[in-house]
Residue, then its C-alpha position, 0 to 999 in steps of 0.5 A: m478549502p485549503y489543502q492541508r497535510a497530515s501530521r507525520a505521525r498520522r501519515c505513518r499510520i495511513y502508510q502501514i494499510g495492507r497485509l504485511v509480507q516478507g521484508g517489510e513490504r505490504k500488499l493492498v487490494i485496490g478495487h474489488a472482485a474482477r476489477s481489482y489490483v494488488a499493490l506492493h509497496h514499502y514506506i520508509e519513515a526516515l524519508d517519509t516516502v512510499f515506494v510502489l513496488a509492483v502493481r499486479s492482478p489478483l491472479e498474478a499476485g496469488v490472492k485467492r478469491 
């Protein structure tokens, strides 16, 4: 099956996952329990681009268990 790109509107919704934090960035927990990471990312619709600003362990990112 050939790769199909999602529509621009759908990509916009997909990139808005995670918890909203200051400055329009979002935090997304990837993984589970002790083997998880927190990614801080920002989506710029005009560029249709996601910038990953940081990837940290949950303890570094201040996520409570």
